[in-house]
C-alpha positions, 0 to 999 in steps of 0.5 A: 088482637091484643090482650089488655091488663089494668093494674091498681097502682094507687088509689084511682090511679091504674097501670094499663098495658097490652099486649099484641097476642095476633102473633101467639093466636096465629100460632095456636090455630097452626097448631089446632089445624096441625093436631087435627091433620094428625087425628085426620090421617091416624083415622084414615091410617085405621079406616084403610087398612081394614078395608085392604084386607077384604078387598085383597082376599076378594081379589085374591079369590076372583083370581083363583077362580080364572086360574083354577076353572078355565070353564068359567062361564062368567069371567066377563062378570067376574073381570067387572068385579075385579076392575071395580075392586081395583078402584076401590084399591087405588082409592084406599092407597091414595086416602093412605099417603094422604098427607094434607087436607084439600077440599072441593065443593060438593053439593052445598059443602065440601069434601075431601079431595083424596087424589089432591090431599094424597100427591107428594 
């Protein structure tokens, strides 16, 4: 990629020169990608913080129900709820550890591959 200049010298005489800006454009692209990653990580951090709080409260309340009431009839139901909350909690944990953007195909487009993006 080149940036081209025409500088009038005298009358119809022009100085014509070009500067290779390939590296400059590559650096701009890298900087833009880095800024996108930083903003994505900040956004994900905010979302995971907000999700973590209610998940922990619900999980804690389920544990309290199981501890406080030995005759609780729906222990299997509560166990299923708790197991699903653990899955959500793991997803939130993975989101908190994202260090890079890796996508995967989804329907007609791409989505963030949360597991691969959070691997160290």
